[in-house]
C-alpha positions as CSV (number, residue, x, y, z in Angstrom):
1,M,-11.5,12.8,18.8
2,P,-14.5,10.8,17.5
3,A,-13.2,8.0,14.5
4,D,-16.0,9.4,11.9
5,S,-15.3,9.6,8.5
6,D,-14.1,13.3,8.7
7,T,-11.3,12.4,10.5
8,H,-8.3,12.3,9.2
9,P,-6.9,8.8,8.4
10,F,-4.3,8.9,11.1
11,D,-6.3,9.9,14.0
12,R,-9.1,6.8,13.0
13,A,-6.3,4.4,13.1
14,T,-4.6,5.6,16.1
15,H,-8.6,6.5,18.0
16,L,-8.7,4.9,21.6
17,Q,-12.2,4.9,23.7
18,S,-11.5,4.8,27.1
19,S,-12.7,2.1,29.8
20,G,-11.4,4.0,32.9
21,D,-8.5,3.3,34.7
22,G,-5.8,3.9,32.3
23,R,-7.4,1.2,30.4
24,Y,-8.5,2.0,26.3
25,T,-9.9,-0.2,23.5
26,G,-9.4,0.2,19.6
27,L,-9.5,-1.7,16.1
28,P,-6.7,-1.9,13.8
29,S,-7.0,0.1,10.6
30,A,-7.4,-1.5,7.5
31,E,-6.1,1.6,5.8
32,Y,-2.7,1.4,7.7
33,A,-1.9,-2.4,6.8
34,N,1.6,-3.6,6.3
35,F,2.5,-7.0,5.3
36,V,1.1,-8.7,8.4
37,G,-0.6,-7.0,10.6
38,P,-0.5,-3.1,11.2
39,F,2.0,-0.7,10.1
40,G,4.4,-0.6,13.0
41,G,4.0,3.2,13.2
42,V,0.5,3.4,13.7
43,T,0.8,0.7,16.9
44,A,3.5,2.8,18.7
45,A,1.4,5.9,17.8
46,T,-1.9,4.0,19.6
47,L,0.2,3.2,22.5
48,M,1.8,6.8,23.3
49,R,-1.3,8.1,22.9
50,A,-3.0,6.4,25.6
51,A,-1.0,7.8,27.8
52,L,-1.0,11.6,26.3
53,E,-4.8,11.2,26.9
54,S,-4.3,9.9,30.3
55,P,-5.4,12.6,32.7
56,Q,-2.3,11.7,34.7
57,C,-0.3,12.8,31.8
58,Q,2.6,15.8,32.7
59,G,4.9,17.0,30.5
60,E,5.6,16.4,26.6
61,P,7.1,13.1,25.2
62,V,10.9,12.5,25.3
63,A,11.3,9.2,25.0
64,L,9.2,6.2,23.2
65,T,10.4,2.6,23.2
66,V,7.7,-0.2,21.6
67,N,8.9,-4.0,21.8
68,F,6.8,-5.8,19.3
69,A,5.8,-9.4,20.8
70,A,3.6,-10.5,18.3
71,P,1.2,-9.7,15.1
72,V,-1.1,-7.6,15.4
73,E,-4.7,-9.4,14.5
74,D,-7.5,-7.6,12.6
75,A,-9.2,-7.6,15.8
76,P,-10.4,-5.3,18.8
77,F,-7.2,-4.6,21.1
78,E,-7.3,-3.3,24.7
79,V,-4.1,-0.6,26.0
80,S,-3.4,-0.1,29.4
81,A,-0.9,2.8,30.3
82,R,-0.2,3.7,33.9
83,A,2.3,6.0,34.9
84,A,5.4,4.2,36.6
85,R,6.5,6.7,38.2
86,S,6.3,11.2,38.5
87,N,9.2,13.4,39.3
88,R,9.0,17.1,39.6
89,S,10.5,17.5,35.8
90,T,9.5,13.2,34.3
91,Q,7.1,11.0,34.3
92,H,7.5,7.4,32.9
93,W,5.1,5.6,32.1
94,M,4.5,1.7,30.9
95,M,1.9,0.7,28.2
96,E,0.8,-2.5,27.3
97,M,-1.1,-3.6,24.1
98,T,-3.3,-7.2,24.3
99,Q,-5.4,-8.9,21.7
100,A,-7.5,-11.9,23.7
101,G,-5.6,-11.7,26.3
102,E,-2.7,-11.8,24.9
103,V,0.5,-9.4,24.8
104,V,1.1,-7.9,21.2
105,A,3.1,-5.0,21.9
106,T,4.6,-3.5,25.3
107,A,6.0,0.1,25.4
108,T,7.6,2.5,27.7
109,A,7.6,6.3,27.5
110,V,9.3,9.4,29.3
111,F,8.0,12.9,29.7
112,A,9.2,15.7,30.8
113,R,8.8,19.4,31.5
114,R,11.0,21.2,29.2
115,R,12.9,24.6,30.2
116,E,15.2,26.7,28.4
117,T,18.8,26.1,28.7
118,W,21.7,26.3,26.8
119,S,21.7,24.6,23.2
120,A,23.3,23.1,20.8
121,A,23.3,20.9,18.0
122,E,26.2,18.6,16.2
123,A,24.0,16.8,13.3
124,S,23.6,18.5,10.7
125,P,20.7,17.7,8.2
126,P,21.6,15.9,5.1
127,T,21.9,17.7,1.9
128,A,18.5,17.3,-0.7
129,P,17.4,19.7,-3.4
130,A,14.1,21.0,-2.3
131,A,10.8,19.0,-1.7
132,G,8.9,20.5,-5.1
133,E,12.0,18.9,-7.5
134,V,11.4,15.9,-5.8
135,P,8.9,13.3,-7.5
136,A,6.7,11.8,-4.9
137,L,6.3,8.3,-5.0
138,G,3.4,6.3,-6.6
139,W,2.2,3.0,-5.1
140,F,3.0,0.3,-6.8
141,E,1.9,-3.6,-6.7
142,G,4.2,-5.1,-4.3
143,L,3.6,-2.2,-1.4
144,P,1.7,-2.6,1.8
145,V,-1.3,-0.6,1.9
146,W,0.3,1.9,4.5
147,I,2.4,3.3,2.2
148,R,-0.8,5.2,0.5
149,N,-0.5,7.5,3.7
150,Y,2.6,9.2,3.2
151,E,4.2,11.9,0.6
152,I,7.2,9.9,0.2
153,R,9.7,12.1,-2.3
154,T,12.8,9.9,-2.6
155,V,16.5,12.0,-2.9
156,Q,18.8,8.7,-2.6
157,G,17.7,5.3,-1.6
158,G,14.5,4.1,-2.9
159,I,13.5,0.7,-4.1
160,D,12.4,-0.8,-7.5
161,L,12.4,-4.3,-6.4
162,S,15.2,-5.1,-9.3
163,G,17.0,-7.1,-7.1
164,V,20.0,-5.5,-7.7
165,E,22.2,-5.1,-4.8
166,G,23.4,-2.0,-3.9
167,D,26.4,-0.9,-1.7
168,D,24.6,0.6,1.2
169,S,20.9,1.1,2.9
170,V,21.0,5.1,2.8
171,T,18.0,7.0,2.3
172,T,16.9,10.7,2.3
173,L,13.4,11.5,1.4
174,W,11.2,13.8,2.5
175,L,7.9,12.8,3.9
176,R,4.4,14.1,5.6
177,D,1.4,12.8,6.2
178,Q,-0.8,12.1,3.4
179,P,-3.0,13.8,2.8
180,P,-1.4,16.4,4.6
181,R,-1.8,16.5,8.7
182,P,-0.1,18.8,10.9
183,L,2.7,17.7,12.9
184,D,1.9,16.4,16.6
185,F,3.6,13.9,19.0
186,C,1.8,10.8,17.6
187,S,2.2,11.5,14.4
188,L,6.1,12.2,14.7
189,A,6.3,8.9,16.5
190,A,4.8,6.9,13.2
191,L,6.8,9.2,11.0
192,S,9.7,8.1,12.8
193,D,9.0,4.4,11.5
194,A,7.5,5.2,7.8
195,F,11.1,4.0,6.0
196,F,11.4,1.4,3.9
197,P,13.3,-1.6,5.9
198,R,17.1,-1.5,4.7
199,I,17.3,-4.6,3.9
200,F,14.7,-3.8,1.2
201,V,17.2,-0.8,0.3
202,R,20.2,-2.6,0.1
203,R,19.1,-6.1,-1.4
204,Q,16.1,-4.3,-4.0
205,R,14.1,-7.4,-2.6
206,L,11.5,-8.0,-0.5
207,T,12.1,-10.2,2.5
208,P,10.2,-11.5,5.6
209,I,10.9,-8.8,8.2
210,G,9.5,-7.7,11.4
211,T,10.3,-4.4,13.6
212,V,11.5,-6.4,16.9
213,T,12.2,-3.1,18.9
214,L,11.5,0.6,18.1
215,T,12.8,3.7,20.0
216,T,12.6,7.4,19.2
217,Y,14.2,10.5,20.6
218,F,11.8,13.7,20.7
219,H,13.8,16.5,20.4
220,A,11.1,19.0,19.2
221,D,9.0,20.6,22.1
222,A,5.4,21.1,21.0
223,G,6.3,24.6,19.7
224,L,8.2,23.3,17.5
225,L,5.8,20.4,16.4
226,V,3.4,24.1,15.8
227,Q,5.8,25.6,13.5
228,Q,6.2,22.9,11.2
229,G,2.6,22.3,10.7
230,E,2.1,20.0,7.4
231,Q,5.3,21.0,6.2
232,L,7.2,17.8,4.6
233,L,9.8,17.1,6.6
234,L,13.3,15.9,5.5
235,A,14.2,12.1,6.8
236,T,17.1,9.9,6.4
237,A,18.3,6.2,7.6
238,R,20.6,3.8,7.1
239,A,21.6,0.2,8.7
240,S,25.0,-0.6,10.8
241,R,25.0,-4.1,10.6
242,F,23.1,-7.2,9.0
243,R,23.8,-10.0,10.8
244,D,22.3,-13.1,11.7
245,G,18.7,-12.7,11.0
246,Y,18.9,-8.9,12.0
247,F,19.4,-5.8,11.2
248,D,19.1,-2.3,12.8
249,Q,18.2,1.3,11.6
250,V,19.1,4.7,12.9
251,A,17.3,7.3,11.3
252,E,17.0,11.4,11.7
253,L,13.7,13.7,11.1
254,W,14.3,17.4,10.5
255,G,11.8,20.1,10.1
256,V,11.8,23.6,8.8
257,D,14.8,26.0,9.5
258,G,16.8,22.9,9.9
259,E,15.7,21.9,13.1
260,L,16.5,18.5,14.4
261,L,12.6,17.2,15.8
262,A,13.7,13.4,16.3
263,T,16.2,10.5,16.5
264,T,15.1,6.7,15.8
265,H,16.4,3.4,16.6
266,Q,15.0,0.1,15.7
267,L,15.9,-3.7,15.6
268,V,14.1,-6.0,12.8
269,Y,14.6,-9.6,12.7
270,Y,14.5,-10.7,8.8
271,R,14.6,-14.2,7.1
272,E,15.6,-15.6,4.0
């Protein structure tokens, strides 16, 4: 997709130019700037896009793991993507992002040819008022620029940076791209990281942090994503433990008709 001014900001931010033989080039987007480097969800989506746009790609994403090795600088980057193995029902991918010859992020992904089988859901969506009953978060001083690209309607566990520590880090919110954009696997990968860091919510103050590793499991197929369209997702996140400079985050993203679209887990470094 051309990265022109008529393209959605997310598609501009994740745009890749093919160099052939599984290699791509790109540029970080100032529209998705974080405290240091770009928003990690956009980096994850960019790495997955490299596999999705490969002529060798088979099936749909079912899992994506991204390891953030170093901050991504505001400079050109290269992405390499190769299918490590292709089986009858699954395909395993390895991706790498480099800048000036140094690795800044690595990723693995599993694609699969889904088939209709017996299905059941054990998780259930959180209780929340309708999205229209919840005010949208406005950007305020102290928040990173990338927040402006998402409509966030917080039901529980927002941040006000008051410094008053809470009892937990649970967040429930309504979420989608801003401006609205039909959901696809790349945007779902980015949305899986579009939560404030759990330590911000628990302690209500900014703390130096950096995601170390992020894994997302895609429970939706392309058909469910089409049904979701531009509608808001209901999402919930929590931490399990803060200890010795690291905490985790466990999150769920729910779509229309109570369909679980993705679950995600990440480990985050923090410094006092």
